[in-house]
N, C-alpha and C positions, 0 to 999 in steps of 0.2 A: 487412268482406266475408265472407260465408259461406264455409265451407271448400270446398264443392263448386265445381269449375271452372265458370266462366261465360264463354261465348263470345258476344260481341255481334256479330251479323250485320247488315250494312247494305250499301247499294249504290244507285246511281242508278236511276231508273225505267227499266224495260226492259233492265236489265243482266244479268238471268238469276238474280236472287235467289230466285225461286220454285222454279226447278229445283234450286238448292242446298238449299233448305229440304226439298224432296221427297226428295232423296237422303239427307240426314241422318235424316229420318223413317224411310226404308226401312232404314237402318242401326241403327235402334232408339234413336236419340238423341231425347230430348224437345226439341221446338221450341216455344217460347213466343212467339207472334206478337203484336206490339203492336196490329196491326189487329184481331185477334180480340177483344182486351181493349177496344179503342176502341168496337167495336160492342156489347160486353156491357154497358158502363156507361151506355148510353143506350137500353136496351130499355124498353119500356113498364113503368112501375111502379118503375124503378130510381131511387134518389135523384139520380143524375147527370142523368137526363132532367128531373126536377123542377127541379133547379137551373138547367139550361139554359133551360127554359121561363120560369122566374121572371126570368131576365136578358134574354132575347130576345123573349119574348112568345109567346102561343099560336099565332101565325101560322106557326111552324115545325113545327106538328103536322099530320099527315094527319087526315082525318075519322075515322079509326079510333083516333086518339090516339097514333100512333107518330111517331117523328121523321121529318120530311120533309128528308132529307139535301140534296136539290137546293136547297130553299128556304134552308136554313141556309148552304150554300156561297155562295149568291148574296148573302147578307147580309154575309159576312165576306171574300169573295174579294178585294175591292179596298180593304178597310178594315183596316189593320194594327192599329189600336187594338181593334177589335171581335174580331179574330182572337186577339189576346193575352188578351182577357177570356175567350174560350171556352177557350183553352189553360189559363188559370189555374184554371178549373173542372174540366176533364177530365183534365189530365195527372196530378195526384195520384191520381185514381181509377184511371186506367189503370195507373200504377205499382203501386198496391196490388193490383189484379187480377192483374197479371203476377207479383207476388211470391207471391200465394196459389197460382197455378198452378204456379210453380216449386217451392214447398215440397211440393206434392203429386206432383211428377214423380219418377220413379225413373231411376237411371242414374248413372254416374261423372261425367258432365258434362252441361250443359244449354246449348242455343243460345237466346239471346234475340234474336229477329228484330225490329229496330227501324228502320224506313225512315228516320226523321229522327234517327238516333243522333248524328250529328255536329252537326246543327243544334240539337238539344236539349241538348247538353252533358251527356250521360248516361254519359260514360266511367266514372265512379266506380262504376257498377252492374255493370261487367264486368271480368273479368281480362284478356281479350284481345279485340281488335277484328279481325273478319274482314270485309274489303271485297271484294265482287264487282265487278270492274272491267271496263268495256267502252269501246271508243273511242266518242266522241260521235256519230260518223257512223253507227255501228251502232245506238246507242241511238235515234237519230232514225228510222232506217229501221224498226226493230222497233216503235217507238211508233206511227208513222204507219200501219203495217200492222195492228197489234193493235187500236188504238182508232179507226181510220178517221178520223184527224184530219189537218189540213193541216200542212205543214212549219212554218209560222209558229206554229201552236198547239203543236206538239211542242217547238219551241225555247223557247216561253214556259214550258212545263211544266218543261223542264230548267233554265231560268234561275231558277226559283223554289226549286230545291234547292241544297244545298251544292255547291260546285264539285268537279270531279273531283280537283283538286289538294288541296283541303281534306280530302276523304275519304282519299286516299292518305297524306297526312301523318299522319292519325290511326291508320292501320292498323298492326297487328302482323303480320297475315297478309293476303295478297292472292290472290284467285282471278281470273286473267285469262281472261275469257270472249270469246275471239276465234276459237274453233274450233267444233267440233260439240258437240251436247248430250252425246254420249258422252265427249268429251274433258273437259267440265266435271264430269261425274259421276265420272270416274276421278280427277280432281284432288281432289274432295271425299273420296273414299276414302283418298287419301294423307293429307289433313289429319286425317281421323278417327283414323287410326293414331297420328298425332302427338299429338292431343288425349288419346287414351287413355293415352299415356305421361305426358303432363303431369298428367293427373288422378291417376294412380297416385303421382306425386311430390308432390301437394298435401297438406300436413300436415293432420291432423284438427283 
């Protein structure tokens, strides 16, 4: 494990993780987002896209030669074997991209934002796990409002992720998002002070 403190940030969908990321960024903390890396490794011309096309065929490309994400999702959504094949191609590339971004970032500690941190068993990449937690009923309401989906669709999305209990069991730190945005941002400020103390105690 590199000497600089690494905080793994995760949380269920519509839990408020984006707000937490934004506040860390405002505080000057580098936030390395797995979703950004996932997009970067399948841009046109990247070896990752070449590998995906070789495995799943040219039908997953748009007429412009870019990844058709909707078409790819339709191929793997209900096929666990094909999804695992895709993950076997992309996950090593995503990890490498995140490592490169981390090595180029400045600051006493870095936040690695990984939506599927618990599901992907990536605990070893982080010194501490920070979970943004929200009651499932709040997640459902936020998801239905944000994405304009039915309750059944929202529940299916939640069911596809790790359970709330599994995330909390993996957590070193928990931000409970049951109040206002201002409350959540203030809680991040408190954790930031704590992480700065921990980073100062991290041996070189």
